[in-house]
C-alpha positions as CSV (number, residue, x, y, z in Angstrom):
1,X,-6.3,-33.7,1.0
2,X,-2.9,-35.3,0.3
3,X,-2.4,-38.8,1.6
4,X,0.9,-37.7,3.1
5,X,-1.1,-36.4,5.9
6,X,-1.4,-38.8,8.9
7,X,-3.9,-38.7,11.6
8,X,-3.6,-40.3,14.9
9,X,-7.0,-41.0,16.6
10,X,-7.0,-41.7,20.4
11,X,-10.3,-42.9,22.0
12,X,-11.2,-45.7,24.2
13,X,-14.7,-46.0,22.7
14,X,-14.5,-48.5,19.8
15,X,-17.6,-47.1,18.1
16,X,-16.2,-43.6,18.3
17,X,-12.9,-44.8,16.9
18,X,-14.4,-46.7,13.9
19,X,-16.6,-43.6,13.2
20,X,-13.6,-41.2,13.2
21,X,-11.6,-43.8,11.2
22,X,-14.3,-43.7,8.4
23,X,-14.7,-40.0,8.6
24,X,-11.1,-39.0,8.5
25,X,-10.4,-41.6,5.7
26,X,-13.2,-40.1,3.5
27,X,-11.4,-36.7,3.9
28,X,-8.3,-38.3,2.3
29,X,-6.1,-38.8,5.3
30,X,-4.1,-41.8,6.4
31,X,-5.4,-42.8,9.8
32,X,-4.2,-44.8,12.7
33,X,-6.4,-45.4,15.9
34,X,-5.4,-46.5,19.4
35,X,-7.6,-46.9,22.6
36,X,-5.3,-45.2,25.0
37,X,-2.5,-42.7,25.8
38,X,0.0,-45.4,26.6
39,X,-0.5,-47.0,23.2
40,X,-0.4,-43.7,21.4
41,X,3.0,-42.9,23.0
42,X,4.3,-46.4,22.1
43,X,3.2,-46.0,18.4
44,X,5.1,-42.6,18.0
45,X,8.2,-44.8,17.5
46,X,6.9,-46.0,14.0
47,X,4.1,-43.5,13.3
48,X,4.8,-39.8,13.0
49,X,1.3,-38.1,12.8
50,X,0.6,-34.8,11.2
51,X,-2.5,-34.3,13.4
52,X,-4.0,-36.0,16.6
53,X,-7.5,-36.3,17.9
54,X,-7.5,-37.0,21.5
55,X,-10.5,-37.8,23.9
56,X,-10.3,-36.2,27.3
57,X,-11.7,-39.1,29.2
58,X,-9.6,-42.3,28.6
59,X,-9.1,-45.5,30.6
60,X,-5.8,-45.3,32.5
61,X,-3.8,-42.3,31.5
62,X,-6.4,-39.5,31.0
63,X,-6.5,-37.2,28.0
64,X,-4.9,-34.2,29.7
65,X,-1.8,-36.2,30.9
66,X,-1.6,-37.8,27.4
67,X,-1.7,-34.4,25.7
68,X,1.1,-33.2,28.1
69,X,3.4,-36.1,27.1
70,X,2.5,-35.8,23.5
71,X,3.5,-32.1,23.4
72,X,6.9,-33.2,24.8
73,X,7.4,-35.8,22.2
74,X,5.9,-34.0,19.2
75,X,5.5,-30.4,20.0
76,X,4.8,-29.2,16.5
77,X,1.9,-31.7,15.8
78,X,-1.5,-30.1,16.4
79,X,-3.8,-31.9,18.8
80,X,-7.7,-31.5,18.6
81,X,-9.4,-32.5,21.8
82,X,-12.7,-34.2,21.9
83,X,-15.0,-34.5,24.9
84,X,-18.6,-35.2,25.8
85,X,-18.5,-32.8,28.8
86,X,-16.6,-29.7,27.9
87,X,-16.2,-28.2,31.2
88,X,-14.7,-24.7,31.1
89,X,-11.7,-25.6,33.4
90,X,-11.0,-28.7,31.3
91,X,-11.0,-26.6,28.1
92,X,-8.7,-23.9,29.6
93,X,-6.1,-26.5,30.8
94,X,-6.1,-28.3,27.5
95,X,-5.5,-25.0,25.6
96,X,-2.8,-24.0,28.1
97,X,-1.0,-27.4,27.4
98,X,-0.9,-26.8,23.8
99,X,-4.3,-28.2,22.3
100,X,-5.1,-26.8,18.8
101,X,-8.8,-26.9,19.2
102,X,-11.5,-28.4,21.6
103,X,-14.7,-30.0,20.1
104,X,-17.7,-31.1,22.2
105,X,-19.3,-34.6,21.3
106,X,-21.5,-35.1,19.4
107,X,-20.0,-32.7,16.8
108,X,-20.9,-32.0,13.2
109,X,-18.7,-33.4,10.3
110,X,-18.1,-29.7,9.3
111,X,-17.0,-28.9,12.7
112,X,-14.3,-31.6,12.7
113,X,-13.2,-30.6,9.1
114,X,-12.9,-27.0,10.1
115,X,-10.8,-28.0,13.2
116,X,-8.5,-29.9,11.1
117,X,-8.2,-27.1,8.4
118,X,-7.4,-24.7,11.1
119,X,-4.8,-26.9,12.8
120,X,-3.0,-27.8,9.7
121,X,-3.0,-24.3,8.2
122,X,-1.7,-22.9,11.4
123,X,1.1,-25.4,11.5
124,X,2.0,-24.7,7.9
125,X,2.3,-21.0,8.7
126,X,4.4,-21.7,11.8
127,X,6.8,-23.9,9.6
128,X,7.0,-21.1,7.0
129,X,7.8,-18.7,9.8
130,X,10.6,-20.8,11.2
131,X,12.1,-21.4,7.7
132,X,12.1,-17.8,6.9
133,X,13.5,-16.8,10.2
134,X,16.3,-19.4,9.6
135,X,16.9,-18.1,6.1
136,X,17.1,-14.4,7.5
137,X,19.5,-15.3,10.1
138,X,21.5,-17.1,7.7
139,X,22.9,-14.0,5.9
140,X,20.2,-11.9,4.0
141,X,21.4,-8.9,5.7
142,X,23.8,-7.9,2.9
143,X,20.6,-7.6,0.6
144,X,19.4,-4.6,2.9
145,X,22.7,-3.1,3.9
146,X,25.1,-3.8,1.2
147,X,27.0,-0.6,1.5
148,X,27.3,2.3,3.8
149,X,25.4,4.6,1.4
150,X,23.3,7.4,2.9
151,X,19.9,6.4,1.5
152,X,20.1,2.8,2.6
153,X,21.5,3.8,6.1
154,X,18.6,6.2,6.6
155,X,16.1,3.4,5.7
156,X,17.6,0.9,8.0
157,X,17.9,3.4,10.9
158,X,14.0,3.8,10.6
159,X,13.6,0.1,10.6
160,X,15.8,-0.3,13.9
161,X,13.8,2.6,15.6
162,X,10.2,1.2,14.8
163,X,10.9,-2.6,14.5
164,X,9.9,-3.4,18.2
165,X,6.6,-1.4,18.2
166,X,3.2,-2.0,16.7
167,X,3.3,0.9,14.6
168,X,2.0,0.6,11.0
169,X,4.8,0.9,8.3
170,X,4.6,1.8,4.7
171,X,7.4,0.5,2.6
172,X,8.0,2.3,-0.7
173,X,10.4,1.6,-3.6
174,X,10.7,0.1,-7.1
175,X,10.2,-3.5,-7.7
176,X,13.1,-5.7,-6.6
177,X,14.6,-3.1,-4.1
178,X,13.9,-5.5,-1.0
179,X,10.5,-4.2,0.4
180,X,9.5,-7.6,1.6
181,X,12.9,-8.1,3.3
182,X,12.3,-5.0,5.1
183,X,8.9,-6.2,6.3
184,X,10.4,-9.5,7.5
185,X,13.1,-7.7,9.4
186,X,10.6,-5.5,11.1
187,X,8.8,-8.7,12.1
188,X,11.9,-10.5,13.1
189,X,13.2,-7.7,15.3
190,X,9.7,-7.1,17.0
191,X,8.1,-8.7,20.1
192,X,5.8,-10.7,17.7
193,X,8.7,-12.6,16.1
194,X,7.4,-16.0,17.6
195,X,4.0,-15.4,16.0
196,X,3.0,-15.7,12.2
197,X,4.3,-13.5,9.5
198,X,1.7,-13.5,6.8
199,X,2.3,-12.1,3.3
200,X,-0.6,-11.2,0.9
201,X,0.0,-9.8,-2.6
202,X,-2.8,-7.4,-3.2
203,X,-2.2,-7.5,-7.0
204,X,-2.2,-11.2,-7.4
205,X,-6.0,-11.8,-7.0
206,X,-9.1,-10.3,-8.2
207,X,-11.0,-8.0,-5.7
208,X,-13.6,-10.5,-4.7
209,X,-11.1,-13.3,-4.2
210,X,-8.7,-11.0,-2.3
211,X,-11.5,-10.0,0.2
212,X,-12.3,-13.8,1.0
213,X,-8.5,-14.3,1.3
214,X,-7.9,-11.4,3.6
215,X,-11.1,-11.8,5.8
216,X,-12.4,-15.4,5.1
217,X,-16.0,-16.4,4.7
218,X,-18.8,-18.2,6.5
219,X,-20.4,-21.4,5.2
220,X,-23.0,-20.4,2.5
221,X,-21.6,-17.0,1.9
222,X,-21.6,-17.7,-1.7
223,X,-22.0,-20.6,-4.1
224,X,-19.3,-23.2,-3.4
225,X,-18.7,-21.9,0.2
226,X,-19.3,-25.3,1.8
227,X,-17.5,-24.5,5.1
228,X,-16.1,-21.6,7.0
229,X,-12.7,-20.5,5.9
230,X,-10.5,-18.3,8.1
231,X,-8.8,-15.3,6.4
232,X,-5.1,-14.3,6.5
233,X,-5.9,-11.6,9.2
234,X,-7.0,-14.3,11.6
235,X,-3.8,-16.4,10.7
236,X,-1.8,-13.4,11.5
237,X,-3.5,-12.6,14.8
238,X,-0.9,-11.6,17.4
239,X,1.7,-11.6,14.6
240,X,2.3,-9.5,11.3
241,X,0.6,-9.2,8.1
242,X,2.5,-7.8,5.0
243,X,0.2,-6.3,2.4
244,X,2.4,-6.1,-0.7
245,X,1.3,-3.9,-3.6
246,X,-1.3,-2.0,-1.5
247,X,-1.9,0.5,-4.2
248,X,-3.8,-2.3,-6.3
249,X,-6.5,-2.7,-3.7
250,X,-10.0,-1.8,-4.7
251,X,-11.8,1.1,-3.0
252,X,-14.2,-1.3,-1.4
253,X,-11.6,-3.4,0.1
254,X,-9.8,-0.2,1.3
255,X,-12.7,0.7,3.4
256,X,-12.7,-2.7,5.1
257,X,-9.0,-2.5,5.8
258,X,-9.4,0.9,7.2
259,X,-11.8,-0.7,9.8
260,X,-9.2,-3.1,10.7
261,X,-6.7,-0.4,11.2
262,X,-9.0,1.8,13.2
263,X,-10.8,-0.8,15.5
264,X,-8.9,-4.1,14.9
265,X,-12.1,-5.9,13.8
266,X,-13.7,-7.0,10.6
267,X,-16.5,-9.4,9.4
268,X,-16.1,-12.5,7.3
269,X,-18.0,-12.5,4.1
270,X,-21.5,-13.8,4.8
271,X,-20.8,-13.3,8.5
272,X,-22.7,-11.0,11.1
273,X,-20.5,-10.9,14.1
274,X,-17.2,-9.1,14.2
275,X,-14.0,-10.8,14.4
276,X,-11.4,-9.2,16.8
277,X,-7.7,-9.3,15.8
278,X,-4.5,-8.1,17.1
279,X,-2.3,-7.8,13.9
280,X,0.5,-5.4,13.0
281,X,0.1,-4.2,9.4
282,X,3.1,-3.6,7.1
283,X,2.3,-2.3,3.6
284,X,4.4,-1.9,0.5
285,X,3.9,-0.2,-2.8
286,X,5.9,0.8,-5.9
287,X,3.2,3.1,-6.9
288,X,2.7,7.0,-6.2
289,X,0.0,6.8,-3.6
290,X,-0.4,10.6,-3.6
291,X,-1.4,10.5,-7.2
292,X,-3.7,7.7,-6.5
293,X,-5.4,9.9,-3.7
294,X,-5.5,12.9,-6.1
295,X,-7.3,10.7,-8.9
296,X,-9.7,9.3,-6.3
297,X,-8.2,5.7,-6.8
298,X,-6.9,5.5,-3.2
299,X,-8.7,6.6,-0.1
300,X,-7.2,9.6,1.6
301,X,-8.1,8.5,5.2
302,X,-6.4,5.0,4.5
303,X,-3.4,6.7,3.0
304,X,-2.8,8.6,6.3
305,X,-3.5,5.5,8.4
306,X,-0.9,3.6,6.5
307,X,1.7,6.4,6.1
308,X,2.5,6.7,9.8
309,X,6.1,5.8,9.3
310,X,7.6,5.4,5.8
311,X,10.7,3.4,4.9
312,X,12.0,4.4,1.3
313,X,14.1,1.8,-0.5
314,X,16.5,3.4,-3.0
315,X,16.9,1.8,-6.4
316,X,20.2,-0.2,-7.0
317,X,21.3,2.4,-9.7
318,X,21.7,4.9,-6.8
319,X,23.7,2.4,-4.7
320,X,26.8,1.8,-6.8
321,X,28.9,1.0,-3.8
322,X,26.5,-1.7,-2.8
323,X,27.0,-3.8,-6.1
324,X,30.5,-5.4,-5.3
325,X,29.2,-6.4,-1.9
326,X,25.9,-7.9,-3.1
327,X,27.8,-9.7,-5.9
328,X,30.1,-11.3,-3.5
329,X,27.1,-12.4,-1.2
330,X,25.3,-13.9,-4.2
331,X,28.3,-15.8,-5.5
332,X,28.9,-17.4,-2.1
333,X,25.2,-18.1,-1.6
334,X,24.6,-19.8,-5.0
335,X,28.0,-21.5,-5.2
336,X,26.9,-23.3,-1.9
337,X,23.4,-23.8,-2.8
338,X,24.3,-25.4,-6.2
339,X,27.5,-27.1,-4.9
340,X,29.6,-25.3,-7.4
341,X,33.2,-24.2,-6.7
342,X,33.5,-20.6,-5.4
343,X,34.5,-18.0,-7.9
344,X,35.0,-14.2,-8.5
345,X,34.0,-12.0,-11.4
346,X,36.6,-10.6,-13.6
347,X,37.3,-6.9,-13.4
348,X,35.7,-6.5,-16.9
349,X,32.3,-8.1,-15.7
350,X,32.3,-6.2,-12.5
351,X,32.9,-2.9,-14.5
352,X,30.0,-3.7,-16.7
353,X,27.7,-4.5,-13.7
354,X,28.8,-1.2,-12.1
355,X,27.7,0.8,-15.2
356,X,24.4,-1.1,-15.9
357,X,21.2,0.7,-15.0
358,X,19.5,-2.2,-13.1
359,X,15.7,-1.7,-13.9
360,X,15.0,-4.8,-11.7
361,X,17.2,-3.7,-8.9
362,X,18.5,-6.2,-6.4
363,X,16.3,-8.9,-7.6
364,X,17.6,-8.6,-11.1
365,X,21.2,-8.7,-9.8
366,X,20.4,-11.8,-7.8
367,X,18.9,-13.7,-10.8
368,X,21.7,-12.7,-12.9
369,X,24.4,-14.1,-10.6
370,X,22.3,-17.2,-10.1
371,X,22.2,-17.9,-13.7
372,X,26.0,-17.3,-14.0
373,X,26.8,-19.8,-11.2
374,X,24.4,-22.4,-12.7
375,X,25.8,-22.0,-16.3
376,X,29.5,-21.5,-15.0
377,X,30.2,-18.8,-17.4
378,X,30.4,-15.1,-16.6
379,X,30.1,-14.3,-20.3
380,X,26.4,-15.0,-20.0
381,X,26.3,-12.0,-17.5
382,X,28.0,-9.7,-20.0
383,X,25.9,-10.7,-23.0
384,X,22.6,-10.2,-21.0
385,X,23.5,-6.7,-19.9
386,X,24.6,-5.9,-23.5
387,X,21.4,-7.1,-24.9
388,X,19.3,-5.2,-22.2
389,X,21.2,-2.0,-22.8
390,X,21.0,-2.3,-26.7
391,X,17.5,-0.7,-27.1
392,X,18.8,2.5,-25.7
393,X,21.9,2.6,-27.9
394,X,19.8,1.7,-30.9
395,X,17.3,4.3,-30.2
396,X,19.9,7.0,-29.9
397,X,21.9,5.8,-32.9
398,X,19.7,5.0,-35.7
399,X,16.4,6.7,-35.1
400,X,17.0,9.3,-37.9
401,X,18.0,6.5,-40.4
402,X,14.6,4.8,-39.7
403,X,12.6,8.0,-40.3
404,X,14.7,8.7,-43.5
405,X,13.8,5.2,-44.7
406,X,10.2,5.8,-43.8
407,X,10.2,8.8,-46.0
408,X,11.8,6.8,-48.9
409,X,9.1,4.0,-48.6
410,X,6.2,6.3,-48.5
411,X,7.2,8.7,-51.4
412,X,4.9,8.8,-54.4
413,X,5.0,10.4,-57.7
414,X,3.9,13.8,-56.4
415,X,6.1,13.9,-53.2
416,X,5.9,12.7,-49.8
417,X,2.8,11.6,-47.9
418,X,3.3,13.5,-44.6
419,X,0.3,12.1,-42.8
420,X,1.5,8.5,-43.5
421,X,5.1,9.3,-42.4
422,X,3.8,10.8,-39.1
423,X,1.6,7.9,-38.6
424,X,4.3,5.4,-39.2
425,X,6.9,7.4,-37.2
426,X,4.6,7.5,-34.2
427,X,4.1,3.7,-34.3
428,X,7.7,3.2,-34.6
429,X,8.4,5.4,-31.5
430,X,5.4,3.6,-29.7
431,X,6.7,0.2,-30.3
432,X,10.2,1.1,-29.2
433,X,9.1,2.8,-26.0
434,X,6.9,-0.1,-25.1
435,X,9.5,-2.6,-25.8
436,X,11.9,-0.6,-23.7
437,X,9.5,-0.5,-20.7
438,X,8.8,-4.0,-21.0
439,X,12.4,-4.9,-20.9
440,X,12.9,-2.7,-17.8
441,X,10.0,-4.4,-15.9
442,X,11.2,-7.9,-17.0
443,X,8.0,-8.2,-19.1
444,X,5.7,-7.7,-16.1
445,X,2.8,-6.3,-18.1
446,X,0.9,-4.9,-15.2
447,X,3.9,-2.8,-14.0
448,X,4.6,-1.8,-17.6
449,X,1.1,-0.5,-18.1
450,X,1.4,1.6,-15.0
451,X,4.7,3.2,-16.1
452,X,3.1,3.9,-19.6
453,X,-0.1,5.3,-17.9
454,X,-2.4,3.1,-20.0
455,X,-4.7,0.3,-19.0
456,X,-3.6,-3.3,-18.9
457,X,-6.0,-4.3,-21.7
458,X,-4.6,-1.3,-23.8
459,X,-1.1,-2.5,-23.3
460,X,-2.0,-6.1,-24.5
461,X,-3.6,-4.6,-27.6
462,X,-0.7,-2.5,-28.3
463,X,1.8,-5.4,-27.9
464,X,-0.3,-7.5,-30.2
465,X,-0.6,-4.6,-32.8
466,X,3.2,-4.1,-32.6
467,X,4.2,-7.8,-32.7
468,X,5.8,-7.5,-29.3
469,X,6.3,-10.7,-27.3
470,X,8.7,-11.9,-24.6
471,X,10.6,-14.0,-26.9
472,X,11.3,-11.3,-29.4
């Protein structure tokens, strides 16, 4: 654990203090210890802890009163209560006052480590929620609205109708259209807004790791599982979990997710007892789930459970009226962020943006304007668009010349080798199509493989065979 984390130990038993100091130090934390509540409150003027351990029974000011005052001074700092008694009434009062956890003495080392892990991870998630809420309230709305076009207006009307409910929502659309922003808006406008919003990218991890990430595991569940780990569903309890790229989830995991949707419970890896959670699920995909169901790649019962309400995000190429509004938003946003003078695009640059096909949608436009502000030159925008549009023009203009050249190259004394010409022409066409799709997906190989309807490994092989790399 990073040395940046500081633990304040409050206990009037010198032996316990020294034991906790040694134990906490071995975990890599900085530790400060005091014998009473009054001393702890005094030390807050020069010590800002990331976590506090607090004995319930103290000389002078007792543990519960110390907890009450600590939460007034440092409300965001988790406090783990320790007690040799553990009366139910005391535990309930401590939790009502804001304690993060309650351990009975004597406790196992693993119990304290787990309590620390839970408290710090919960705090980190809470801080992320606040940061994202502030960012959203600071003006991300133009990314979702952008223009009064019919398709986007329809999508946002659905969001407004279902936001303050617990209904499951499936957000569909191409990469970069703002599916995650829709999920965050649904959470922010719901009664769960003060609870965690947890995002999980289902395509970012192999199936085995994704299962432990979502549902956690018990100590000893597999080699290397030295202590219990909570899953994202537990962290999202009473909040919202956003399952991005849900179409990439394996069938085995789909069955476990279905159980959560149906019963609100699951079991950790290596666990026997079921864990109950109250979590709203929002899923997103850029894949055709109906095709996945037809091919047996996506469970039909899960599809119907997820597809209760669908929000379809239109691609940017169908929202031409939104481009000037989005450009203005990003110009102001990045000028302020990078402390650059505010600027406007020339009519020529704007015209080129309006006629570009935007394979990367709003995300591509955002990154393009960001680079323009950082470099201070709109010509970079025009050149990028020209380069990205070039393959289509090239394909349309000189395809016949390339085929004719192939015929000349492969001619022999007795005529043309038609089989060789066909083979070379097919390879040339394949290279162009693969290159084009890679550019459209910003060299996202997984997405390109899906569009080309080949496996990821087959795409890598064909890229190597055709000499295609991101720098070329």
